[in-house]
C-alpha angles and dihedrals in degrees: 000000000000092000091051093047090050091051091050091049089051090052089056091050090051091058093047093047093045093052093047092045091053090052094047095041091235134126094250093234092119093057109108118219089218098061131069117225116227117259090234090069089063096049097091088054090051092052092050091046093054092049090053092045091051091051091050092049091049090058096045120102114205115184108173093203095048089050094047088055089062093045096259118133098255103188090043090055092045092055091045090060091045091047092050090052090046091055090051091046091052092060100031119118113256091251092057098047101082094058091044091050090050090055089049089052088057091051095049096042089100091065089070091059122092094232093062092062096065098124095114092057100044123108116252095260095055093038092057092045094049105036099082091049091045092058094041093054090056092048092051092048089054091049086055093050095249124147115264101165094122091037092058091051090055091049090054089051092059096040095108092048091051088053091052092058097045097091090058093055125101122244098264092046092053090049091052090048088053087061094045094045090052092047094051095040096246122154113239119239088222132347109299101173096084096046094117091071084088096044135112093263094051090048092049093225111197113247091226089059096046121112120205090269091055092051089049090050091051093054092046093051087059091045091050094057094044089043092234091308098310091111106052098147093075135086104201100166123079125222093267090053091050092047087058097039100052099058091035093055092042092052092047092047091057091045095053094043089054089047091052094240113142090171099072092027089059092050091050091051091053090050091053087053095052091044089055092239095137089135091068114108086227090065098066091035090055093051092050092045093055092047091049096049100051111121117241094252092054107264133106121227123223090236110030094194099037118104115217131189114251113274130175093230099040093113093054097038103039109017110034097071093047091047089053090049092050093047092047094048096044096045088049092052097045104029112019107060120192116243119227112282 
């Protein structure tokens, strides 16, 4: 166990040293595995990474209906692009916001078309896949000051159908719907606020026994309580939760770096940030890892070391979510500090 932990720690140092060496134009040989580089040294790399990510997003076409036709979750991908832009908009200088908002208006233009509001006519499978994203898109548009009058009417139309699916949802999904229901003034079919009592964190699932879905559930239980970073002035986990979460997240961070998976690694980094665990070695390692795994054109791939055959929709299907995760985590780290609990 000690040998494995030491190897994983060394992997983290490699990412930190590589990122710092790239910034400094050095070979990286002088970087000691014992020291932790300051976050400020990575900030120029962050700025450059966000500029590349913005350029990639600007060139990405996301048509939810075209994607659905090739069995890709269209509305989910649409909201991932919108969410990525929203994260950039949140931290953009005032002078840059008008142009960014104009691009966002182009992205959300489809929500003012009749065909977008097809939730009432979808089969159950697609309805369940799309409904979380459908509500989130409306919430983000309102955060951006965009008109959602018609959108809210459509949400009220599918309220009963949303209720009918709620018992089939997992704990973190129910907790997020609690937030959305409250935001849109919808009555809950049963109490959703306490859904995380049945979650991964409450059950103290061992990291070594976690599958990818369990790790994903853990990060989204944290997201759900912090409302994807919108509520940063809270401290919802008790000391026992934190005593479980810190080593669990650290172990998972090493595991997904070794596996070449910036998707879950990015989510884990953002969770460390919200949990105010910036002193964890995994925090700086996670930042450096994300900066080191960005693709040259500006995106991040779900599996950084996994070769895939060319596919017309690879950007939307495989890279958009991970790019959103990286943008969200890195902007949180560098631009959305956590206040004292």
